[in-house]
VMD Tcl script that builds the backbone (N, CA, C; Angstrom):
set m [mol new atoms 366]
animate dup $m
set s [atomselect $m all]
$s set {name element resname resid chain x y z} {
  {N N MET 1 A 8.188 0.671 15.574}
  {CA C MET 1 A 8.818 0.349 14.787}
  {C C MET 1 A 8.618 0.981 13.831}
  {N N ALA 2 A 9.166 2.537 13.038}
  {CA C ALA 2 A 8.541 3.338 11.994}
  {C C ALA 2 A 8.903 2.740 10.669}
  {N N TYR 3 A 7.865 3.315 9.866}
  {CA C TYR 3 A 7.818 2.510 8.628}
  {C C TYR 3 A 8.993 3.402 7.648}
  {N N ASP 4 A 9.539 2.393 7.024}
  {CA C ASP 4 A 10.266 2.350 6.030}
  {C C ASP 4 A 9.931 2.453 4.625}
  {N N PRO 5 A 9.867 3.595 3.695}
  {CA C PRO 5 A 9.249 3.293 2.524}
  {C C PRO 5 A 10.366 2.400 1.303}
  {N N ASP 6 A 11.198 2.141 1.996}
  {CA C ASP 6 A 12.429 1.809 1.011}
  {C C ASP 6 A 12.696 0.220 1.640}
  {N N ASN 7 A 11.826 -0.135 2.467}
  {CA C ASN 7 A 11.803 -1.746 2.804}
  {C C ASN 7 A 11.116 -2.684 1.422}
  {N N VAL 8 A 12.118 -4.159 1.930}
  {CA C VAL 8 A 12.285 -5.074 0.735}
  {C C VAL 8 A 10.587 -5.228 0.375}
  {N N PHE 9 A 9.682 -4.981 0.963}
  {CA C PHE 9 A 8.023 -5.501 0.891}
  {C C PHE 9 A 7.593 -4.392 -0.296}
  {N N ALA 10 A 7.878 -3.024 0.045}
  {CA C ALA 10 A 7.447 -1.724 -0.413}
  {C C ALA 10 A 8.490 -1.758 -1.760}
  {N N ARG 11 A 9.369 -2.127 -1.665}
  {CA C ARG 11 A 9.892 -2.274 -3.061}
  {C C ARG 11 A 9.458 -3.199 -3.985}
  {N N ILE 12 A 9.431 -4.349 -3.108}
  {CA C ILE 12 A 8.742 -5.290 -4.176}
  {C C ILE 12 A 7.229 -5.067 -4.641}
  {N N LEU 13 A 6.618 -3.965 -3.739}
  {CA C LEU 13 A 5.144 -4.002 -4.245}
  {C C LEU 13 A 5.090 -2.782 -5.394}
  {N N ARG 14 A 6.158 -2.217 -5.518}
  {CA C ARG 14 A 6.825 -1.181 -6.756}
  {C C ARG 14 A 7.302 -1.705 -7.840}
  {N N GLY 15 A 7.522 -3.111 -7.848}
  {CA C GLY 15 A 8.326 -3.801 -8.589}
  {C C GLY 15 A 9.596 -3.194 -9.072}
  {N N GLU 16 A 10.226 -2.999 -7.852}
  {CA C GLU 16 A 11.676 -2.822 -7.987}
  {C C GLU 16 A 12.814 -3.724 -7.699}
  {N N ILE 17 A 11.931 -4.864 -6.806}
  {CA C ILE 17 A 12.376 -6.280 -6.893}
  {C C ILE 17 A 11.428 -7.462 -7.205}
  {N N PRO 18 A 12.188 -8.100 -8.074}
  {CA C PRO 18 A 11.163 -9.391 -8.405}
  {C C PRO 18 A 10.830 -10.198 -7.489}
  {N N SER 19 A 9.458 -10.518 -7.818}
  {CA C SER 19 A 9.068 -11.958 -6.637}
  {C C SER 19 A 8.465 -12.598 -7.513}
  {N N THR 20 A 7.672 -14.018 -7.138}
  {CA C THR 20 A 7.187 -14.999 -7.684}
  {C C THR 20 A 5.671 -14.664 -7.214}
  {N N ARG 21 A 5.009 -14.132 -7.819}
  {CA C ARG 21 A 3.375 -13.666 -7.208}
  {C C ARG 21 A 2.735 -14.764 -7.287}
  {N N VAL 22 A 1.756 -15.347 -6.712}
  {CA C VAL 22 A 0.792 -16.276 -6.672}
  {C C VAL 22 A -0.523 -15.632 -6.753}
  {N N PHE 23 A -0.756 -14.492 -6.853}
  {CA C PHE 23 A -1.951 -13.514 -6.448}
  {C C PHE 23 A -1.538 -12.010 -6.436}
  {N N GLU 24 A -2.309 -11.263 -7.274}
  {CA C GLU 24 A -2.089 -9.779 -6.939}
  {C C GLU 24 A -3.466 -9.014 -7.536}
  {N N ASP 25 A -4.240 -8.431 -6.657}
  {CA C ASP 25 A -5.231 -7.292 -7.274}
  {C C ASP 25 A -5.158 -6.109 -6.561}
  {N N ASP 26 A -5.466 -5.137 -6.720}
  {CA C ASP 26 A -5.560 -3.536 -6.660}
  {C C ASP 26 A -5.281 -2.918 -5.149}
  {N N GLU 27 A -5.670 -4.411 -3.829}
  {CA C GLU 27 A -5.387 -4.188 -2.543}
  {C C GLU 27 A -4.346 -5.209 -1.816}
  {N N PHE 28 A -4.056 -6.466 -2.849}
  {CA C PHE 28 A -2.954 -7.000 -2.311}
  {C C PHE 28 A -2.325 -8.009 -3.318}
  {N N ILE 29 A -1.122 -8.550 -2.974}
  {CA C ILE 29 A -0.076 -9.323 -3.538}
  {C C ILE 29 A -0.167 -10.608 -2.642}
  {N N ALA 30 A 0.404 -11.633 -3.330}
  {CA C ALA 30 A 0.665 -12.885 -2.486}
  {C C ALA 30 A 1.978 -13.239 -3.099}
  {N N ILE 31 A 3.048 -13.355 -2.692}
  {CA C ILE 31 A 4.294 -14.011 -3.456}
  {C C ILE 31 A 4.783 -14.828 -2.268}
  {N N ARG 32 A 5.926 -16.009 -3.446}
  {CA C ARG 32 A 6.561 -17.005 -2.479}
  {C C ARG 32 A 7.633 -16.431 -1.599}
  {N N ASP 33 A 7.590 -17.098 -0.425}
  {CA C ASP 33 A 8.804 -16.260 0.198}
  {C C ASP 33 A 10.082 -16.733 -0.243}
  {N N VAL 34 A 11.290 -16.134 -0.418}
  {CA C VAL 34 A 12.636 -16.404 -0.744}
  {C C VAL 34 A 13.230 -17.580 0.256}
  {N N ALA 35 A 12.971 -17.230 1.460}
  {CA C ALA 35 A 13.834 -18.090 2.636}
  {C C ALA 35 A 12.571 -18.877 3.058}
  {N N PRO 36 A 11.762 -20.214 2.773}
  {CA C PRO 36 A 10.705 -20.745 2.916}
  {C C PRO 36 A 11.228 -21.325 4.385}
  {N N ALA 37 A 10.123 -21.514 5.150}
  {CA C ALA 37 A 10.124 -21.864 6.553}
  {C C ALA 37 A 9.322 -23.412 6.644}
  {N N ALA 38 A 8.557 -23.371 5.376}
  {CA C ALA 38 A 7.800 -24.587 4.952}
  {C C ALA 38 A 7.637 -25.127 3.608}
  {N N PRO 39 A 7.465 -26.219 3.127}
  {CA C PRO 39 A 7.042 -26.610 1.445}
  {C C PRO 39 A 6.368 -25.396 0.820}
  {N N THR 40 A 5.509 -24.907 1.481}
  {CA C THR 40 A 4.518 -23.747 0.945}
  {C C THR 40 A 4.800 -22.473 1.943}
  {N N HIS 41 A 5.228 -21.544 1.588}
  {CA C HIS 41 A 5.537 -20.265 2.170}
  {C C HIS 41 A 5.045 -19.247 1.773}
  {N N ILE 42 A 3.942 -18.637 1.668}
  {CA C ILE 42 A 3.614 -17.646 0.858}
  {C C ILE 42 A 2.978 -16.377 1.684}
  {N N LEU 43 A 3.749 -15.200 1.478}
  {CA C LEU 43 A 3.622 -14.048 1.915}
  {C C LEU 43 A 2.155 -13.053 1.389}
  {N N LEU 44 A 1.531 -12.611 1.950}
  {CA C LEU 44 A 0.749 -11.711 1.781}
  {C C LEU 44 A 0.432 -10.320 2.043}
  {N N LEU 45 A 0.792 -9.249 1.186}
  {CA C LEU 45 A 1.291 -8.007 0.767}
  {C C LEU 45 A 0.421 -7.195 0.926}
  {N N PRO 46 A -0.164 -6.293 1.622}
  {CA C PRO 46 A -1.188 -5.112 1.624}
  {C C PRO 46 A -0.675 -4.182 0.601}
  {N N ARG 47 A -1.067 -3.763 -0.285}
  {CA C ARG 47 A -0.892 -2.664 -0.901}
  {C C ARG 47 A -0.265 -1.376 -0.709}
  {N N HIS 48 A -1.152 -0.934 0.677}
  {CA C HIS 48 A -1.089 0.337 0.672}
  {C C HIS 48 A 0.112 0.468 1.791}
  {N N GLU 49 A 0.927 1.820 1.686}
  {CA C GLU 49 A 2.234 1.879 2.571}
  {C C GLU 49 A 1.735 2.436 3.985}
  {N N GLY 50 A 3.020 2.613 5.281}
  {CA C GLY 50 A 2.303 3.362 6.341}
  {C C GLY 50 A 2.042 2.156 7.775}
  {N N THR 51 A 1.689 1.173 7.050}
  {CA C THR 51 A 1.234 0.336 8.423}
  {C C THR 51 A 2.199 -1.003 8.733}
  {N N THR 52 A 3.376 -0.826 9.719}
  {CA C THR 52 A 4.315 -1.457 10.039}
  {C C THR 52 A 4.401 -2.769 10.529}
  {N N GLY 53 A 2.805 -3.163 11.214}
  {CA C GLY 53 A 2.840 -4.003 12.027}
  {C C GLY 53 A 1.421 -4.364 12.285}
  {N N PRO 54 A 1.124 -5.868 13.214}
  {CA C PRO 54 A 0.093 -5.398 14.030}
  {C C PRO 54 A -0.607 -4.593 15.005}
  {N N ALA 55 A 0.815 -4.105 15.783}
  {CA C ALA 55 A 0.141 -3.045 16.552}
  {C C ALA 55 A -0.065 -1.731 15.908}
  {N N ASP 56 A -0.008 -1.568 14.473}
  {CA C ASP 56 A -0.469 -0.346 14.029}
  {C C ASP 56 A -1.837 -0.450 13.832}
  {N N LEU 57 A -2.512 -1.445 13.760}
  {CA C LEU 57 A -3.931 -1.793 13.437}
  {C C LEU 57 A -5.002 -0.965 14.242}
  {N N ASP 58 A -6.073 -0.637 13.782}
  {CA C ASP 58 A -7.472 -0.244 14.790}
  {C C ASP 58 A -8.714 -0.562 14.297}
  {N N ALA 59 A -9.806 -0.220 14.604}
  {CA C ALA 59 A -10.879 -0.665 14.163}
  {C C ALA 59 A -11.083 -0.514 12.459}
  {N N ALA 60 A -10.544 0.724 12.342}
  {CA C ALA 60 A -10.851 1.127 10.947}
  {C C ALA 60 A -10.261 -0.117 10.060}
  {N N ASP 61 A -9.110 -0.782 10.756}
  {CA C ASP 61 A -8.722 -1.507 9.923}
  {C C ASP 61 A -9.033 -2.970 9.509}
  {N N ALA 62 A -10.513 -3.138 10.092}
  {CA C ALA 62 A -11.052 -4.422 10.183}
  {C C ALA 62 A -11.279 -5.257 9.048}
  {N N ASP 63 A -11.943 -4.344 7.973}
  {CA C ASP 63 A -12.186 -4.717 7.034}
  {C C ASP 63 A -11.424 -5.104 5.762}
  {N N TRP 64 A -10.562 -4.308 5.963}
  {CA C TRP 64 A -8.954 -4.931 4.870}
  {C C TRP 64 A -8.422 -6.218 5.202}
  {N N VAL 65 A -8.184 -5.909 6.799}
  {CA C VAL 65 A -7.334 -7.052 7.381}
  {C C VAL 65 A -8.330 -8.569 7.140}
  {N N GLY 66 A -9.521 -8.349 7.349}
  {CA C GLY 66 A -10.647 -9.430 7.303}
  {C C GLY 66 A -10.429 -10.164 5.507}
  {N N ARG 67 A -10.540 -9.189 4.826}
  {CA C ARG 67 A -9.961 -9.503 3.395}
  {C C ARG 67 A -8.747 -10.332 3.189}
  {N N MET 68 A -7.955 -9.856 3.957}
  {CA C MET 68 A -6.393 -10.407 3.739}
  {C C MET 68 A -6.749 -11.838 4.332}
  {N N VAL 69 A -7.223 -12.207 5.263}
  {CA C VAL 69 A -7.273 -13.761 5.976}
  {C C VAL 69 A -8.425 -14.359 4.998}
  {N N ILE 70 A -9.134 -14.123 4.901}
  {CA C ILE 70 A -10.061 -14.610 3.691}
  {C C ILE 70 A -9.558 -15.134 2.762}
  {N N LEU 71 A -8.272 -13.740 1.710}
  {CA C LEU 71 A -7.799 -14.455 0.793}
  {C C LEU 71 A -6.948 -15.220 0.947}
  {N N ALA 72 A -5.986 -15.306 2.174}
  {CA C ALA 72 A -4.824 -16.439 2.948}
  {C C ALA 72 A -5.891 -17.851 2.359}
  {N N THR 73 A -7.124 -17.951 2.999}
  {CA C THR 73 A -7.460 -19.272 3.071}
  {C C THR 73 A -7.955 -19.642 1.930}
  {N N ARG 74 A -8.277 -18.563 0.754}
  {CA C ARG 74 A -8.356 -19.335 -0.309}
  {C C ARG 74 A -7.342 -19.443 -1.245}
  {N N ILE 75 A -6.053 -18.839 -0.856}
  {CA C ILE 75 A -5.080 -19.149 -1.528}
  {C C ILE 75 A -4.606 -20.519 -1.115}
  {N N ALA 76 A -4.574 -20.896 0.543}
  {CA C ALA 76 A -4.215 -22.077 0.738}
  {C C ALA 76 A -5.126 -23.528 0.222}
  {N N ARG 77 A -6.363 -22.990 0.188}
  {CA C ARG 77 A -7.147 -23.853 -0.669}
  {C C ARG 77 A -6.468 -23.963 -2.502}
  {N N GLU 78 A -6.217 -23.121 -3.117}
  {CA C GLU 78 A -5.682 -23.246 -4.403}
  {C C GLU 78 A -4.428 -23.581 -4.434}
  {N N GLN 79 A -3.522 -23.944 -3.451}
  {CA C GLN 79 A -2.527 -24.708 -3.225}
  {C C GLN 79 A -2.466 -26.055 -2.828}
  {N N GLY 80 A -3.580 -26.403 -2.594}
  {CA C GLY 80 A -3.636 -27.925 -1.743}
  {C C GLY 80 A -3.581 -28.323 -0.818}
  {N N LEU 81 A -3.316 -27.091 0.372}
  {CA C LEU 81 A -3.286 -27.345 2.034}
  {C C LEU 81 A -4.371 -28.000 2.686}
  {N N ASP 82 A -5.000 -28.615 2.045}
  {CA C ASP 82 A -6.342 -29.334 2.802}
  {C C ASP 82 A -5.766 -29.877 4.119}
  {N N ASP 83 A -4.558 -30.331 4.496}
  {CA C ASP 83 A -4.789 -30.733 5.527}
  {C C ASP 83 A -4.355 -30.037 6.428}
  {N N GLY 84 A -4.275 -28.634 6.310}
  {CA C GLY 84 A -3.861 -27.568 7.312}
  {C C GLY 84 A -3.134 -26.828 6.699}
  {N N TYR 85 A -2.718 -25.696 7.210}
  {CA C TYR 85 A -1.754 -24.834 7.172}
  {C C TYR 85 A -1.988 -23.750 8.566}
  {N N ARG 86 A -0.876 -22.512 8.428}
  {CA C ARG 86 A -0.834 -21.811 9.780}
  {C C ARG 86 A -0.742 -20.403 8.967}
  {N N LEU 87 A -1.365 -19.623 9.464}
  {CA C LEU 87 A -1.390 -18.004 9.106}
  {C C LEU 87 A -0.906 -17.608 10.539}
  {N N VAL 88 A 0.267 -16.501 9.901}
  {CA C VAL 88 A 1.128 -15.945 11.041}
  {C C VAL 88 A 1.368 -14.164 10.657}
  {N N MET 89 A 0.856 -13.601 11.765}
  {CA C MET 89 A 1.791 -12.127 11.690}
  {C C MET 89 A 2.973 -11.557 12.576}
  {N N ASN 90 A 3.668 -11.755 12.459}
  {CA C ASN 90 A 4.836 -11.118 13.647}
  {C C ASN 90 A 4.617 -9.914 14.122}
  {N N CYS 91 A 4.671 -9.717 14.721}
  {CA C CYS 91 A 4.856 -8.068 15.621}
  {C C CYS 91 A 6.195 -7.680 15.986}
  {N N GLY 92 A 6.718 -6.606 15.899}
  {CA C GLY 92 A 8.260 -6.295 16.703}
  {C C GLY 92 A 8.974 -7.108 16.539}
  {N N PRO 93 A 10.592 -6.642 16.946}
  {CA C PRO 93 A 11.677 -7.677 16.861}
  {C C PRO 93 A 11.475 -8.736 18.239}
  {N N HIS 94 A 10.921 -8.768 19.089}
  {CA C HIS 94 A 10.464 -9.615 19.729}
  {C C HIS 94 A 9.770 -10.848 19.439}
  {N N GLY 95 A 8.660 -10.531 18.428}
  {CA C GLY 95 A 7.584 -11.527 17.783}
  {C C GLY 95 A 8.523 -11.905 16.276}
  {N N GLY 96 A 9.905 -11.522 16.252}
  {CA C GLY 96 A 10.080 -11.959 14.729}
  {C C GLY 96 A 10.169 -11.497 13.796}
  {N N GLN 97 A 9.632 -10.091 13.934}
  {CA C GLN 97 A 8.912 -9.282 12.635}
  {C C GLN 97 A 10.360 -8.699 12.193}
  {N N SER 98 A 10.996 -8.730 11.086}
  {CA C SER 98 A 12.388 -8.115 10.312}
  {C C SER 98 A 11.756 -7.145 9.271}
  {N N VAL 99 A 10.542 -7.240 9.016}
  {CA C VAL 99 A 10.364 -6.203 7.711}
  {C C VAL 99 A 9.385 -5.093 8.212}
  {N N PRO 100 A 9.418 -3.732 8.606}
  {CA C PRO 100 A 8.514 -2.757 9.127}
  {C C PRO 100 A 7.379 -2.296 8.117}
  {N N HIS 101 A 6.670 -3.672 7.506}
  {CA C HIS 101 A 5.667 -3.456 6.562}
  {C C HIS 101 A 4.331 -4.800 6.867}
  {N N LEU 102 A 3.331 -4.573 7.131}
  {CA C LEU 102 A 2.390 -5.453 7.975}
  {C C LEU 102 A 2.012 -6.391 6.675}
  {N N HIS 103 A 2.392 -8.141 7.402}
  {CA C HIS 103 A 2.242 -9.331 6.166}
  {C C HIS 103 A 1.849 -10.028 6.973}
  {N N LEU 104 A 1.172 -11.262 6.020}
  {CA C LEU 104 A 0.685 -12.322 6.839}
  {C C LEU 104 A 1.582 -13.480 6.234}
  {N N HIS 105 A 2.136 -14.578 6.880}
  {CA C HIS 105 A 2.897 -15.587 6.294}
  {C C HIS 105 A 1.815 -16.903 6.415}
  {N N LEU 106 A 1.399 -17.661 4.900}
  {CA C LEU 106 A 0.971 -18.631 4.911}
  {C C LEU 106 A 1.618 -19.634 4.787}
  {N N LEU 107 A 1.960 -20.488 6.118}
  {CA C LEU 107 A 2.592 -21.901 5.824}
  {C C LEU 107 A 2.158 -23.083 5.991}
  {N N GLY 108 A 2.578 -24.089 4.820}
  {CA C GLY 108 A 1.984 -25.561 4.910}
  {C C GLY 108 A 2.591 -26.330 4.110}
  {N N GLY 109 A 2.156 -27.289 3.985}
  {CA C GLY 109 A 2.468 -28.200 3.250}
  {C C GLY 109 A 3.510 -29.864 3.803}
  {N N ARG 110 A 3.327 -29.378 5.202}
  {CA C ARG 110 A 4.145 -30.545 5.929}
  {C C ARG 110 A 3.184 -30.370 7.488}
  {N N THR 111 A 3.709 -30.909 8.339}
  {CA C THR 111 A 3.049 -31.437 9.451}
  {C C THR 111 A 3.815 -30.033 10.191}
  {N N LEU 112 A 3.563 -29.132 10.644}
  {CA C LEU 112 A 4.178 -27.727 11.407}
  {C C LEU 112 A 4.374 -28.275 12.966}
  {N N GLY 113 A 5.457 -27.779 13.217}
  {CA C GLY 113 A 6.207 -28.403 14.660}
  {C C GLY 113 A 5.266 -27.097 15.611}
  {N N ALA 114 A 5.562 -27.386 16.777}
  {CA C ALA 114 A 5.081 -26.517 17.886}
  {C C ALA 114 A 5.102 -25.219 17.462}
  {N N PHE 115 A 4.466 -24.042 17.514}
  {CA C PHE 115 A 4.676 -22.469 17.346}
  {C C PHE 115 A 5.352 -21.977 17.765}
  {N N ALA 116 A 5.736 -22.211 19.268}
  {CA C ALA 116 A 6.992 -21.603 20.180}
  {C C ALA 116 A 7.419 -22.291 20.803}
  {N N GLU 117 A 8.664 -22.243 21.232}
  {CA C GLU 117 A 9.431 -23.203 22.349}
  {C C GLU 117 A 8.699 -22.714 23.552}
  {N N PRO 118 A 8.188 -23.352 24.772}
  {CA C PRO 118 A 8.011 -22.956 25.778}
  {C C PRO 118 A 9.221 -22.665 26.616}
  {N N ALA 119 A 9.226 -21.337 27.271}
  {CA C ALA 119 A 10.243 -20.438 28.042}
  {C C ALA 119 A 10.028 -20.566 29.278}
  {N N GLY 120 A 9.887 -21.489 29.732}
  {CA C GLY 120 A 9.756 -21.918 31.528}
  {C C GLY 120 A 8.386 -20.886 32.239}
  {N N ILE 121 A 7.668 -20.786 30.927}
  {CA C ILE 121 A 6.521 -20.146 31.944}
  {C C ILE 121 A 5.558 -21.516 32.539}
  {N N PRO 122 A 5.286 -20.991 33.742}
  {CA C PRO 122 A 4.712 -21.960 34.777}
  {C C PRO 122 A 3.280 -22.081 34.229}
}
mol reanalyze $m
mol bondsrecalc $m
mol representation Tube
mol addrep $m
């Protein structure tokens, strides 16, 4: 998946599309998903462009990706998700990724069901 500088998240980061931000700093923003899959559904977006998804990451990205995960846990606490939550990064079309900009989903606010349906795998 090639990076598209006009993808919806890049446009949100540039302020071209409004969003409900729950956090922002020089490195990341966190926004409420416009089509939530759970009562709390927040997207964490790195501010830099060019990384389409997890498959683009390498060892040099470990520090900022780690900071993104730590930030997600902090936001989860702030959102009152003490009973649990899910962090998800989709990768590619078969993995459910629809926007070619690396992002992390924070989902919670209710008991979450099975992560993926079994596909007849023995």
